[in-house]
N, C-alpha and C positions, 0 to 999 in steps of 0.2 A: 350437789349440797341441798337443791329445791326442786322442788316435787309439786306438779299441778294441781292447781285451784279447781273446785269441785262446785257445781248448786248451782242454783237460780241465779246468782248475779252474775257467772257465766255464757254469755251470749252474745252472738254478729247480729248485725244489720240483715244478713236473711233470715235470720228465725226471729226477727221484729218484724219484718215484714211478712212471714205464715201467718204469725200468730200475734195479731193485735189487741190485747187481750191485757194490755197497756194502758188503752183509749177508755179513760173512763169517762162517757157521758152524764150530763147533770140530768135529772128527771125534771118533771114537773113540779115537782113537790118542792125536792131540793131548793130548786128557783125560789121560788114563793119562800122558801123558810130562811133563806137567804136575803130577800127583803125585808123582810118579817125582823128580820137582825139586823138591817141597815134603816129600818123605823127608827130601833132603839137607841141606835146610835147616835142618830141625827138627835135627838129627844134628847140626851146626854149633853149636846152642846159644847164638848171636849172637841170636837175636829179629828180628821183621821188619825194621826198623829199619836193620841192618846187613846185611841182603840185598845180594848184590852179585854180578853172570855167575857168576862161581866160586863160590856158594852154591845158586844156583840153575841148574846146566847142562840145559841145554836143546837141542837138532838140529833136526829136522823143524820144530818152535814157532817155534826160533828164525831158520830161513829163511825162516816165513810171519809173524813181525815184521818182518823186514828187508823183504817185501816191501810191508808196514802206512806203517811207515818211507817207502819211495822214490814209494807213489801219497799218502802227506800233500805231499810237496814236489812231486813232478812231473806225478799227478795229479788226481783231483777236491780233496785236502788233506782230505778228511771217507772214515772209515771204522768200521764199527760191528762189532766182534767179539762174536759173538750164542752164549750157553749156555753158560759157565762156571758150573757148579751149588752155588751159592754156599751153599745151603742148608743141603748137608753137609759144611760147614768151620764151625769154631769163628772167631770175628773176628777172633784172632790169627793164624790161618790164612789168612784170606781175604786178611788186607792181607797177611802176607808175599807170598803167589803173587802180586798186584797189584803191590808193591814188583817180587817178581822178575823180572814179565810187561814193568815198567817199562824196567828198566834191560836190555833186550833189542829196547824199542825206539829207547829214548834216554838221558838219564841226567837224574833225578829230582833239581831242584831248590827253594831254600826257597820258600813261600807268606807269609812273611812274616819282620819281624827279628827271630822268637827262634828261626828254623830253622825253623816247621813243615815237614815231609816231607812229609803227607798229609793235609788237612782232609777232616774231614767234612764233605758238605753237606746242613744240615735245619734244620729247625726247631728255634730254642732258646727254651725260657721267660722272662721276666724284662725286665729294661730291656736291648734291648741297644745301646743309645748312650753304656750304661753300663761294661755289657765290653767293646766294641769303641773305635769312632772314631769322632766326631760335631763336628759343629758347632752354632750358631746361626744360622738363614736370617734374614731381612732384614726376618722381621714376629718377630722373638724367637724362634720354634719351634725345634724340632729336626730337621737335617741329618744326616742318618748315615751313613754313609762306605759306598763300595762292598763292605765288605767284613764292615761290619754286616748289608748285607743281605740277602748271602750265608747268613743267620742265620735272616732270617726265611721266612715262606710265602704272599708278593707274588709278584710277577711280579719278575722282571729284566731291563733291558729292556737291546736288540741291545747285544751291544758283543765286546769284545777285552780276553783276558790277556795278565797281564806274564811272558810266555812262548813261546818257540816254538810246543807241541804241549800242550793241554788234554788230557789225557785223565781221564776220569770212570767207574767203577766202579759200575752202580746194585747195591746191597745190598738196598735192600727199597724199597714204593714207596707211594705215596701211597693214602690212601682217596678219592680222586679230584683233579684237575687235576694239573697239573707238567708237560705236555708237555713236551718239548725241542725248539727248532725252529734249523736251522741258516739258512744264506744263505752266497751266492758273491758274495766281498767284490767280485770280476772282475765278473760279474752287476750287484750294486748301481751298480759305478762304469762300465759301460756305461750303462745306463738315465738315470742323471742327465746323463750329456755328452750325451745323446739328448733328453732333454729342456729342461735347464739347464746348458746348457757354462758360463755363468755365472758357477754355483754351486759346479760343481766344481773353475774355478780354485780360488776361496774353501778347497774343502777342501784343496789341494796349499800352500796359505800357511798360514803357526801360527797354531796356538791354543792358545792356553794353557790349562794345566790345573795341579792341585795335587796332589799326594800324599800329602795330608788324615792326615798324622801317622802311613803304616802304614810309612813309610820313616825309622825314627829315626837319624838319622845317611845318610840314605839320597844330602842333596845335595840343594837348594836344592826349596824348598818349593812355590812353582810357578815353570812352565816351559813354553817354546813349544813344540809339534811340529804337524806338518801331518796330516791325516789322515790324505794319499792319502801314497803317497812311492812311486819307480822307481830301482831301482840294476840292472845288466846286462841289460836290459829286462823285469825282472822287477817282476811289484809286490809292496809289500806297505799294509797299514794299522795302523793305531793309532787306537780308538775308544771312548771309556765317560764319556756323557753327565756322568754323576755326579762327575764331578774335574775337567770344564769350570764346571760351576752350584758345585763348590766352587770354585775358581778365585777365580770372579765375586765370591765372597760376601768376598772377601780384600781390604780398599780397595787393594794397592798394580799391584794387578793392572791389565793394559789391559782398559778394556770392549769386548767383546762387540759389535761391530753388530748390526742388526735381519738383515741379509744372510746375517753369518753363521749368528746362530740359524735362518735361513731354511732356509741349506743343513744343517745339522745337522738338519732335522725332516724333509728331504725323504731324508737320508739313511737316518734312522727308516722311515719311511714305504714306502722304497723296499723297504728290507730283509725288511719283514713283506710285503709283496707278492709277491715274489720268494723266500722261504723256503720250506721243507720242515718240519715238524712230524711229531714221533713222538710214541711212550710207551716210553720206555724200561722194561724187564723186568729184575726181578732174574737178574743175572746178565751183563747186557749190559754191555761194556764202547766205550763212544763217544770217539772219537778226533781232535779239528781239529785243523789249523793255522792259530792264529791269525792269519798275517801276511793269509792273504786265503779266511776263511772268520769272520763272525759269528753270536755263539749269542746265543739269550736261555732264557726260564722263563715258563713261565705257572706262576700262583698257584695256591694247593694248600692241599688241608685234609687233617689226620692223624687216625688210629683209631687213637692207641697201643692199647688197651684189644683192639681185634679181630688187632693187630699189625701196621697197614698204614699204618705213621711212615715218613716218606722219606727215605730214607739212601745216599749217595752216598760216596763215597771218592774225591776228587781227586789227582791231579799236576800238575803242573806237570816239561815235560821239555824242557831244551834237547838238541836236535838237529844229528847231527854233518853232516850233508846239507842243514844247514840253507842258504837264499840269506842273498846278501848285501844291507847295508841301507845307506840313501844318509846321509851324513855328518852331517846334522841331526838321525838318529837316534841319535846316541851322545849323545844328553844323556836317552835314557830307560834305551838299550842296553848302555850303553857302549858293547860290543864287538862291532861289524859288520861282521867279515868274515867271507865265507859258513865256515862248520862252527864259528865260534864256541862255545866255550862260554859261554853271555849268557841272560841273563832271570830269575824268581825279586826277592826283595829280600833284601835286603844286611842279615845278621845283627850286631846289635850288642848 
């Protein structure tokens, strides 16, 4: 029934190692243009959260970011912009630059129900469950939300985000660990098709997920959504095991079958086999299309005393050149037309 996908979005970690044309370093004149745009934005006086294309004017850099947007949708689905000299900028200036670049790639959207537009991905001290969302698991223990887990120093499993494109600006590295891993959704799909077409069939059928308290007023607490979908010949995937596990803690949720769990296990194992692992450097900007890539993070250790405390600034971007999504994806995305403004989390 299902056929293997072809095209530039189909790659493996071995392919990325052999051909590193996905690395896009900044040229000196481009960095100078970014500094000029920063000066204009600062003169506007509205602050980094209010930056727009008009207040962060770009020309050559804008053309480069337009090419990146095309590569994200029609190419590999993954780009690394290298060499932004973050050490020479204050925190506010760094955020202003990143917000300005983000507006030239797509349109930033809210990352939680309070309207957070730029999330700092870093390990936080204290009780993460008390600060963020959590549930009680089947044994009476604590089950942390996906949001809470981003604020830990633990590993993050392969997943996709609630947005067309995820942008991560590395500000500081950890003392050790924290590798970033990316995998081609098409490659994972094709491998499962070859190994276990019966399990691939299950991944095209609805699997119940929980919003896990992150979307107050955002719709049904539990909702059905397939892992894979196709619209106009283009693949899309939405996957986070955490939300599936959370849904299974709710008594009203239909129970997952052993075969469905096996299918999710195989997806995660296959993504790990086919992924590319990289250590982001300060100033790197990782851009990934959530519809056609999975990403993960290794556990890490910080050493704040030596200045090695891992910090990334994350943007979620809705893209004007995005693909159309299947009708049954409207339960999550609401707007499924190509180029529609979508993703993010409703503000309450």
